[in-house]
C-alpha positions in Angstrom: -39.6 1.9 25.2 -42.2 -0.5 23.6 -42.2 -4.4 24.5 -40.5 -5.9 21.4 -42.3 -9.1 22.2 -45.5 -7.4 22.0 -45.1 -6.4 18.4 -42.9 -9.3 17.2 -45.6 -11.6 16.3 -47.3 -9.6 13.4 -46.2 -7.5 10.7 -48.9 -4.6 11.7 -47.3 -4.6 15.2 -43.8 -3.9 13.8 -45.2 -1.2 11.4 -47.0 0.4 14.3 -44.0 0.5 16.3 -42.1 1.9 13.3 -44.3 4.8 13.1 -44.1 5.5 16.7 -40.3 5.3 16.9 -39.8 7.8 13.7 -42.4 10.1 15.4 -40.4 9.9 18.7 -37.0 10.6 16.8 -38.5 13.6 14.8 -40.1 15.0 17.9 -37.1 14.5 20.1 -34.8 16.4 17.5 -37.4 19.1 16.8 -37.6 19.9 20.5 -34.0 21.3 20.2 -34.0 24.5 18.3 -31.3 25.2 15.6 -30.3 21.6 15.2 -28.0 22.1 12.3 -28.0 21.0 8.6 -26.8 17.4 9.2 -29.6 16.8 11.6 -32.3 18.4 9.3 -31.1 16.1 6.5 -31.4 13.1 8.8 -35.1 14.1 10.0 -36.1 14.4 6.4 -35.1 10.7 5.9 -36.8 9.6 9.1 -40.1 11.4 8.0 -40.1 9.7 4.6 -39.4 6.4 6.5 -42.4 7.2 8.6 -44.4 8.0 5.4 -43.7 4.7 4.2 -44.8 2.8 7.2 -48.1 4.8 7.4 -48.7 3.7 3.8 -47.7 0.1 4.4 -50.6 -0.6 7.0 -53.5 0.3 4.7 -52.0 -1.3 1.8 -51.7 -4.6 3.5 -55.4 -4.4 4.6 -56.5 -4.0 0.8 -58.8 -6.5 -0.7 -58.0 -8.8 -3.5 -54.2 -8.8 -3.0 -52.3 -11.9 -4.1 -51.9 -13.9 -0.9 -48.4 -15.2 -1.9 -47.3 -11.5 -2.3 -49.0 -10.6 1.2 -47.0 -13.4 2.9 -43.7 -12.3 1.2 -44.3 -8.9 2.2 -45.1 -9.8 6.0 -42.0 -11.9 5.9 -39.9 -9.1 4.9 -41.4 -6.7 7.3 -40.7 -9.3 10.2 -37.1 -9.4 9.2 -37.1 -5.6 9.8 -38.1 -6.0 13.4 -34.4 -6.0 14.7 -33.7 -2.8 12.9 -36.9 -1.3 14.2 -36.2 -2.3 17.8 -32.7 -1.0 17.4 -34.1 2.5 16.4 -36.5 2.2 19.4 -33.4 1.5 22.0 -31.7 4.4 20.3 -34.6 6.7 20.8 -34.5 5.8 24.6 -30.8 6.2 25.0 -30.8 9.7 23.2 -33.5 10.8 25.8 -31.4 9.4 28.5 -28.0 11.0 27.4 -29.5 14.7 27.0 -32.9 15.1 28.7 -35.2 18.2 28.3 -33.9 19.8 31.5 -30.4 20.3 30.0 -31.6 22.2 26.8 -31.6 25.6 28.4 -28.3 25.0 29.9 -26.3 23.9 26.7 -25.5 26.4 23.9 -25.5 25.3 20.5 -21.8 24.8 20.1 -21.6 22.8 23.0 -24.2 20.3 21.9 -21.7 18.8 19.6 -20.1 17.2 22.7 -23.4 15.6 23.6 -24.0 12.0 22.4 -27.2 12.8 20.4 -25.5 15.5 18.4 -22.1 13.9 17.8 -21.3 13.5 14.2 -20.9 9.6 14.4 -24.4 9.5 16.2 -26.1 11.4 13.5 -24.2 9.3 10.7 -25.2 6.2 12.4 -28.8 6.9 12.8 -29.0 8.0 9.2 -27.5 4.8 7.9 -29.7 2.7 10.1 -32.8 4.8 8.8 -31.4 4.3 5.1 -31.1 0.6 5.2 -34.5 0.1 7.0 -36.1 2.7 4.4 -35.0 0.5 1.5 -36.4 -2.6 2.8 -39.9 -1.0 3.6 -39.8 0.9 0.3 -39.5 -2.4 -1.6 -42.3 -3.9 0.2 -44.4 -0.7 -0.3 -43.7 -0.7 -4.0 -44.7 -4.4 -4.4 -48.0 -3.9 -2.6 -48.8 -0.8 -4.8 -48.0 -2.6 -7.9 -50.3 -5.3 -6.7 -53.1 -2.9 -5.8 -52.9 -1.4 -9.2 -53.0 -4.8 -10.9 -56.0 -5.9 -8.8 -58.1 -3.1 -10.5 -56.5 -4.0 -14.2 -57.2 -7.6 -13.7 -61.0 -7.2 -13.4 -60.8 -6.3 -17.0 -57.7 -7.7 -18.3 -57.0 -10.8 -16.3 -53.0 -10.3 -16.1 -51.1 -11.5 -13.4 -47.7 -11.1 -14.8 -46.9 -8.1 -12.8 -47.9 -9.8 -9.5 -45.5 -12.5 -10.3 -42.9 -9.9 -10.8 -43.6 -8.0 -7.9 -43.3 -11.3 -5.8 -40.0 -12.3 -7.4 -38.7 -8.7 -6.9 -39.4 -8.7 -3.2 -38.1 -12.3 -2.7 -34.7 -11.4 -4.5 -34.2 -8.3 -2.7 -34.6 -10.1 0.6 -32.5 -12.9 -0.3 -29.5 -10.8 -1.6 -29.8 -8.6 1.6 -29.7 -11.7 3.8 -26.8 -13.3 1.7 -24.8 -9.9 2.3 -25.4 -9.9 6.0 -24.2 -13.5 6.4 -21.2 -12.9 4.3 -20.1 -9.9 6.1 -21.0 -11.4 9.5 -17.6 -12.9 10.2 -15.9 -9.7 9.1 -12.5 -11.2 8.1 -9.4 -9.1 7.0 -8.9 -8.4 3.3 -6.3 -10.8 2.2 -6.0 -9.1 -1.3 -3.9 -6.1 0.0 -1.0 -8.5 0.9 -1.4 -10.2 -2.3 -1.3 -7.1 -4.4 1.8 -6.0 -2.3 3.6 -9.2 -3.0 2.8 -9.0 -6.6 4.3 -5.5 -7.0 7.5 -7.0 -5.7 7.8 -9.7 -8.0 9.8 -9.2 -11.3 8.3 -10.8 -14.4 9.7 -14.5 -14.9 10.8 -15.1 -11.5 9.5 -18.2 -10.0 9.1 -20.1 -13.2 11.4 -22.7 -12.0 9.0 -23.7 -9.4 5.9 -23.4 -11.6 7.5 -25.8 -14.2 8.7 -28.2 -11.3 7.5 -31.8 -10.6 6.6 -30.9 -7.0 4.1 -28.1 -8.1 2.6 -30.2 -10.7 2.2 -33.0 -8.4 0.5 -30.8 -5.9 -1.9 -29.5 -8.4 -3.0 -32.8 -9.7 -3.0 -35.1 -6.8 -6.1 -35.7 -4.6 -6.0 -34.4 -1.1 -2.5 -32.9 -1.7 -0.3 -30.8 0.7 3.0 -29.0 -0.2 5.4 -27.0 2.1 7.6 -24.3 0.9 10.2 -23.3 3.4 13.3 -21.2 3.7 15.4 -18.6 5.5 14.4 -15.2 6.3 14.1 -12.9 3.2 14.3 -15.6 0.7 11.3 -14.5 -1.1 8.6 -16.9 0.1 5.7 -14.5 0.1 6.6 -13.3 -3.4 6.8 -17.0 -4.5 3.4 -17.7 -2.9 2.0 -14.7 -4.9 3.4 -16.2 -8.0 1.8 -19.4 -7.3 -1.5 -17.8 -6.5 -1.5 -16.1 -9.8 -0.8 -19.1 -11.7 -3.5 -20.9 -9.9 -6.0 -18.1 -10.9 -5.1 -18.4 -14.3 -5.6 -22.2 -14.6 -8.6 -22.8 -12.4 -10.5 -19.5 -11.7 -13.5 -20.6 -13.7 -13.6 -24.3 -12.8 -12.5 -24.4 -9.1 -12.7 -22.5 -5.9 -9.6 -20.7 -4.7 -8.8 -19.3 -1.4 -5.9 -17.8 0.3 -4.6 -16.0 3.5 -1.3 -14.0 4.4 -0.3 -14.0 8.0 1.4 -10.8 8.8 3.4 -9.6 11.9 2.4 -6.0 10.9 -1.4 -6.7 11.3 -3.0 -7.8 14.3 -6.3 -9.0 12.2 -4.0 -11.4 10.4 -2.3 -13.1 13.2 -5.0 -15.6 14.3 -6.6 -18.8 13.3 -10.1 -17.5 13.8 -9.4 -14.8 11.1 -7.9 -17.4 8.9 -10.9 -19.5 9.0 -13.4 -16.7 8.6 -11.6 -15.4 5.5 -11.4 -18.9 3.9 -15.2 -19.4 4.6 -16.1 -16.0 3.0 -13.9 -16.4 0.1 -15.0 -20.0 -0.7 -18.8 -18.9 0.0 -18.7 -15.9 -2.3 -17.8 -18.4 -5.1 -20.7 -20.6 -4.8 -24.0 -19.8 -6.9 -25.9 -19.7 -3.4 -24.8 -19.2 0.1 -23.7 -22.7 1.4 -26.2 -24.2 3.8 -23.7 -24.7 6.4 -22.8 -21.1 6.5 -26.6 -20.3 6.6 -27.1 -22.6 9.5 -23.9 -21.2 11.4 -25.3 -17.7 11.2 -29.0 -18.7 12.2 -27.8 -20.6 15.4 -25.9 -17.7 16.6 -28.9 -15.5 16.6 -28.8 -14.3 13.0 -25.2 -13.0 13.6 -25.6 -11.6 17.0 -23.0 -13.7 18.5 -19.7 -14.8 16.9 -18.9 -18.8 16.4 -16.1 -20.8 18.0 -13.1 -21.8 16.1 -14.4 -25.5 16.1 -17.7 -24.3 14.7 -15.8 -22.4 11.9 -13.5 -25.5 11.3 -16.8 -27.9 10.9 -18.3 -25.2 8.4 -15.2 -25.0 6.3 -15.2 -28.8 6.0 -18.6 -29.0 4.8 -18.0 -26.2 2.3 -15.0 -27.7 1.0 -16.4 -31.2 0.8 -18.7 -30.7 -2.4 -17.5 -31.7 -5.9 -15.6 -28.7 -6.7 -11.7 -28.8 -6.7 -10.5 -26.4 -4.0 -7.1 -24.6 -3.8 -6.0 -23.1 -0.5 -2.6 -21.1 -0.1 -1.5 -19.9 3.2 1.8 -17.9 3.6 3.9 -17.0 6.5 2.8 -19.7 8.9 5.5 -18.5 11.4 4.1 -15.1 11.5 0.9 -16.3 13.3 0.5 -15.6 16.9 -1.2 -18.9 17.6 1.4 -21.4 16.1 0.0 -24.6 18.0 -3.5 -24.2 17.1 -2.7 -23.2 13.7 -0.6 -26.3 13.1 -3.3 -28.6 14.7 -6.0 -27.0 12.5 -3.7 -27.6 9.4 -3.2 -31.1 10.3 -6.9 -31.7 10.9 -8.0 -30.2 7.7 -5.6 -32.5 5.9 -6.9 -35.5 7.8 -10.5 -34.7 6.6 -9.1 -36.6 3.5 -10.9 -34.4 1.1 -10.1 -35.7 -2.4 -10.7 -32.2 -4.0 -8.8 -30.1 -1.5 -5.1 -28.8 -2.4 -3.2 -27.0 0.3 0.1 -25.1 -0.1 1.6 -23.5 2.9 4.9 -21.4 3.2 7.1 -20.7 6.4 10.6 -20.5 7.6 11.8 -24.0 8.6 11.1 -23.5 12.5 11.6 -26.9 14.4 8.1 -26.6 15.9 6.6 -26.5 12.5 8.9 -29.2 11.2 8.1 -31.5 14.1 4.3 -31.4 13.4 4.5 -31.5 9.5 6.8 -34.7 9.6 3.9 -36.9 10.4 1.8 -36.1 7.4 3.7 -33.4 4.9 5.2 -35.7 2.3 6.2 -33.2 -0.1 8.2 -30.0 0.7 10.4 -27.7 -1.2 13.4 -25.8 0.5 14.2 -22.3 -1.1 17.9 -23.1 -1.3 20.4 -20.6 -2.7 20.8 -22.4 -6.1 17.0 -22.2 -6.6 16.5 -18.6 -5.9 19.8 -17.2 -6.9 18.7 -16.8 -10.6 15.7 -15.0 -9.5 17.6 -12.6 -7.2 19.9 -11.7 -10.3 16.9 -11.1 -12.5 15.4 -8.9 -9.7 18.9 -6.9 -9.4 19.1 -6.6 -13.1 15.5 -5.2 -13.6 15.9 -2.7 -10.8 19.2 -1.4 -12.4 17.1 -1.0 -15.7 14.0 0.6 -14.3 15.0 2.7 -11.1 14.8 6.3 -11.6 18.4 6.8 -10.4 20.2 3.7 -11.0 19.2 3.4 -14.5 21.2 6.5 -15.3 24.4 5.0 -14.2 27.1 3.7 -16.6 26.7 0.2 -17.8 30.0 -0.9 -16.4 29.1 0.3 -12.8 25.7 -1.5 -13.2 27.3 -4.6 -14.1 29.8 -4.4 -11.1 26.6 -3.9 -8.8 24.7 -7.0 -10.3 27.8 -9.4 -9.9 28.3 -8.1 -6.4 25.0 -8.4 -5.1 24.1 -11.5 -7.0 27.1 -13.3 -5.5 26.7 -12.0 -2.1 22.9 -12.5 -1.4 23.3 -16.3 -0.6 19.6 -16.9 -1.2 18.3 -13.5 0.4 16.1 -11.2 -1.7 15.7 -9.0 1.4 19.5 -8.7 1.7 19.9 -7.6 -2.0 17.1 -5.0 -1.7 18.6 -3.4 1.5 21.9 -3.0 -0.5 20.1 -1.5 -3.6 18.5 1.1 -1.2 22.0 1.8 0.2 23.7 2.1 -3.0 21.1 4.8 -4.2 22.8 7.2 -1.9 26.0 6.9 -3.6 27.4 9.9 -5.9 30.4 8.6 -7.6 31.7 5.5 -9.1 34.4 5.4 -6.3 31.6 5.6 -3.6 29.9 2.8 -5.2 33.0 0.5 -5.6 33.7 1.4 -1.9 30.0 0.2 -0.8 30.5 -3.2 -2.8 33.8 -3.9 -1.3 32.5 -3.6 2.2 28.9 -5.3 1.9 27.4 -6.5 5.0 27.5 -10.3 5.3 23.9 -11.0 6.3 20.7 -9.2 7.4 21.7 -8.5 11.0 24.9 -6.8 9.7 22.7 -4.9 7.2 20.4 -3.6 9.8 23.1 -2.8 12.3 24.8 -0.7 9.7 21.6 1.2 8.7 20.9 2.2 12.2 24.7 3.3 13.0 24.3 5.4 9.7 21.5 7.4 11.3 22.6 10.9 11.9 22.8 11.9 15.7 19.7 14.3 15.5 17.5 11.8 14.2 18.2 8.9 16.2 15.7 9.5 18.9 13.0 10.1 16.3 14.0 6.7 14.7 13.9 5.0 18.0 10.4 6.3 18.5 9.2 5.3 15.2 10.5 1.6 15.3 8.6 1.2 18.9 5.4 2.3 17.2 5.8 0.3 14.2 6.7 -3.0 16.2 4.1 -2.6 19.0 1.1 -0.5 17.8 -2.2 -2.4 18.1 -3.4 -1.6 14.7 -1.9 -0.5 11.4 -0.8 3.2 11.5 -0.1 5.9 8.7 2.9 7.7 7.7 1.1 11.0 9.1 0.1 9.2 12.5 3.7 8.2 13.2 5.2 11.7 12.2 2.6 13.3 14.5 3.8 11.0 17.4 7.2 12.8 17.2 5.8 15.9 18.2 5.9 14.6 21.8 8.9 15.5 23.7 9.5 12.4 25.7 12.6 13.7 27.4 10.5 16.4 29.1 9.2 15.3 32.7 6.3 14.5 32.2 6.3 14.2 28.3 4.8 17.2 26.6 3.4 18.0 23.3 5.5 20.4 21.1 4.2 21.7 17.8 7.8 23.0 16.9 8.8 19.2 16.6 6.3 18.6 13.9 7.9 17.6 10.5 7.4 20.1 7.5 6.7 17.0 5.4 5.9 13.8 7.2 7.4 11.8 4.4 10.6 12.9 5.8 10.6 10.1 8.2 10.9 7.6 5.3 14.2 8.8 4.5 15.3 8.8 8.0 14.6 5.1 8.5 15.7 3.9 5.0 15.1 0.3 4.4 13.8 -0.6 7.7 10.3 0.7 6.8 7.8 0.5 3.9 4.9 2.4 2.8 1.8 0.9 1.1 -1.6 2.3 0.1 -4.5 0.7 2.0 -8.2 1.3 2.0 -9.9 3.0 4.9 -11.6 1.1 7.8 -13.4 2.2 10.9 -10.1 2.7 12.8 -8.8 4.9 9.9 -5.9 5.2 7.7 -5.3 8.9 7.7 -5.4 10.9 4.4 -2.4 13.0 3.9 -0.8 15.3 1.4 -3.1 15.2 -1.7 -5.6 12.6 -0.3 -2.9 9.7 -0.4 -3.6 7.0 2.2 -0.3 5.6 3.3 0.2 2.8 5.9 3.7 2.8 7.4 5.2 -0.5 8.7 8.5 -2.5 9.2 9.7 -3.6 6.0 10.2 -7.2 6.7 9.4 -9.6 9.8 13.2 -9.8 10.0 13.5 -6.2 11.0 11.4 -6.6 14.1 13.0 -10.0 15.0 16.4 -8.1 15.1 15.3 -5.2 17.1 13.8 -7.5 19.9 16.7 -9.9 19.8 19.8 -10.4 22.0 21.9 -9.9 19.0 21.4 -6.2 18.8 21.2 -5.8 22.7 24.8 -6.8 22.7 26.0 -5.2 19.4 27.2 -1.9 18.3 23.6 -0.7 17.8 22.3 -1.5 21.1 20.7 1.7 21.8 17.9 0.8 19.2 17.2 -2.6 21.1 13.4 -2.5 22.2 11.0 -4.7 24.0 7.3 -4.7 24.3 7.4 -2.8 27.8 9.4 0.0 26.7 7.5 0.3 23.5 4.2 0.2 25.3 5.3 2.9 27.7 6.5 5.2 24.7 3.3 4.7 23.0 1.2 5.5 26.0 3.2 8.6 26.8 2.8 9.9 23.2 -1.0 9.4 23.4 -1.6 10.9 26.7 0.6 13.7 25.9 -1.1 14.5 22.8 -4.5 14.2 24.3 -3.6 16.9 26.8 -2.9 19.4 24.5 -6.7 19.7 23.5 -7.3 21.5 26.7 -10.0 24.1 25.7 -13.6 23.4 24.9 -13.3 24.3 21.1 -9.9 22.5 20.5 -9.7 21.1 17.1 -9.5 17.5 17.1 -10.0 16.7 13.3 -8.0 14.0 11.8 -6.6 16.3 9.1 -5.5 18.8 11.7 -4.4 16.4 14.4 -3.6 13.0 12.8 -2.9 11.0 15.7 -6.2 11.9 17.5 -8.0 8.8 16.7 -5.2 6.3 17.8 -4.5 8.2 20.9 -8.0 8.5 21.8 -8.9 4.9 21.2 -5.8 2.8 21.8 -3.7 4.3 24.6 -5.4 2.2 27.2 -4.4 -1.1 25.4 -0.8 0.1 26.1 -1.2 1.6 29.2 -2.6 -1.5 31.0 1.1 -3.0 31.4 2.9 0.1 32.2 0.3 1.9 34.4 2.5 1.8 37.1 5.4 3.8 35.5 5.8 7.3 37.0 5.2 9.3 33.8 2.4 7.1 32.8 0.5 7.5 36.1 1.1 11.4 36.1 -0.1 11.7 32.7 -3.5 9.6 33.1 -4.2 11.5 36.3 -3.6 14.8 34.6 -6.2 13.7 32.1 -8.6 12.3 34.4 -8.3 14.9 37.2 -6.8 18.1 36.4 -7.6 18.9 32.9 -11.3 19.0 32.5 -11.6 20.1 28.9 -8.9 17.8 27.7 -11.1 14.9 29.3 -14.2 15.9 27.6 -12.5 16.1 24.3 -11.0 12.6 24.8 -14.4 11.2 25.4 -15.7 13.0 22.6 -13.0 11.5 20.2 -13.4 8.0 21.8 -17.2 8.2 20.8 -18.6 7.4 24.1 -20.8 9.2 26.4 -19.9 12.8 27.6 -20.7 12.1 31.1 -18.6 9.1 32.3 -16.7 9.7 35.3 -12.8 8.7 35.8 -13.3 5.9 38.0 -15.8 4.2 35.9 -13.7 4.4 32.9 -10.4 3.3 34.8 -12.4 0.4 35.8 -13.8 -0.3 32.5 -10.5 0.0 30.7 -8.7 -2.3 33.0 -6.3 0.2 34.7 -6.4 -1.3 38.0 -3.7 0.9 39.5 -5.3 4.0 38.3 -8.8 2.8 39.9 -7.0 2.5 43.1 -5.4 5.8 43.1 -8.7 7.4 42.3 -10.4 5.7 45.2 -7.5 6.5 47.6 -8.2 10.3 46.5 -11.6 10.2 47.3 -13.6 8.8 44.1 -17.0 7.5 45.2 -17.0 3.6 44.0 -20.9 3.7 43.6 -21.3 6.9 42.0 -23.2 7.5 39.0 -21.9 9.8 36.2 -22.8 13.5 36.1 -26.5 14.4 35.4 -27.2 10.9 37.1 -26.2 9.1 33.9 -24.3 5.9 34.7 -22.3 4.2 31.9 -23.3 0.8 30.1 -22.4 -1.1 33.2 -23.8 1.4 35.6 -21.2 2.1 38.2 -17.4 1.7 38.6 -17.8 -1.8 40.5 -20.1 -2.9 37.8 -17.8 -2.0 34.9 -14.9 -3.5 36.7 -16.7 -7.0 37.3 
């Protein structure tokens, strides 16, 4: 690999390296016969990039070019240095992962298991080449435009096109850098939560709050903070979305607005770091130019190569907020943040910045820890008591009876009975009313409706217990498995993923994949779990929300924070539904066993491992070790891991392929790298060599197992 420092000082040096790297990539892949269509398409793109580099050098050396333009082009080329060097490193890695001596030993179909020919490698290379090609092409076009203009200027004396070329290049560079800076912090998308809450809201609900004195004071007072709190299920999140919608309508064109929804269902929305990153990005995108504070933060972290600390994010947020614009920030469900103490300290610090143009509204339950911190500085609070929200609950029930596809067909007198009974029994809980409506939908006669209304559960715990006890005997084990997955998965999961997890026979010793357990329709699990779960559409991310049944991407989650609280509480443990009591350890063991047993089914070289055919494959391949770390000493878990690592070579190779890591890493290395201490010890006892490199003398990123463990 070329020494980056030797070329970093000049644009010409970077161009030379670019040509050499492109040529090396083309030569490398051309040396393999019958590469395939995707590789050929990528090579065409690389050859095109190489042609652009080859044209850039002579263009830069042309006489009579506008000096300002040349400086801009050279600066643009230098900005591409990291990407050129990244391609150079990738070329060296390709040569290491699959060297020429292997070519005669590996058939075409088997190549797809090798790093250079994996679909993700090809796609990643293509994306890097495409990005670099765009920047180089703009520079080349600008130079070619100026070269043509030099000839014209001898007779026409016109310089407008040169200035246009300079402006075009400068804008392209500026826009690209702005995108890189804004995407650097990579915060979660808060709009998915906002849109979901808006869908739950009935028209005209929450108007009592919007017309109230506390809300008006919060909007109009300098450095204001308002705390909305209430019991579980009283509609805090829906009300916060109502407030946010009103703020958007009032101030969208005159002020800056940012918001964040903490969520027990999404690990990415449970930390203060992600909160601050999200607020900074939202506020920055509303600025006409990227805030200098964010640019400085990006620059001092090696142009985004490292991540900032929470303190640095706090200081950047303070500077961004502290300009002349009014800023409205709304934070929902503080009690669902895993870092309570840090969050509350940060909120107090933000308030004590004493920025006149800041207005902060937060919602949570009235937890003592929150109340103890807020009593020192939060002077305005609203408790969502029964009398305030009962009207909204009645309106919600009334609307559902009008629009629900089944309920709207019932006699008016029956619907009136339902409205009165649920409105009087809700006691300020939207969630309770929603669950009762779900149960009533199963009724088939006026008499069954009346019986249900006469035996309504008294609260949410009683509601959840009744739902669980009504699950048919032949579905109870599946529901328990589903609830464990939804309560403790490490990232959001889809309907098809969770349904696929039920193909594992957890009663077998050890657990075993059984295709006859697969549901005909994954959506049947929704009916089985009733009001305990909910489905929402979600955009795909790199972890994947799997498409199922007509390209519908559906995320499955527990319907409410109170569901998880009940499932892990002592209340269920000592109640009638105790068989559904769960905790993190038993859930981690269940998920680990499901993942490992699922991976072990792929025990042939050509086993299908696509998402559509095997929906759980990505989660199983990439996430099982997170759960296994705390339960690796369990007998079934230990046995399944050792089966994967030692007894089933094809399943092991397929797992590595789906995990997007090198084909040739050895089990001891991976056990050490993944933090599986007991497994590593067992492998050593069974004779694994601690200092051994991987097959074909290819070590992992950290070298050998000792280096990985360190």
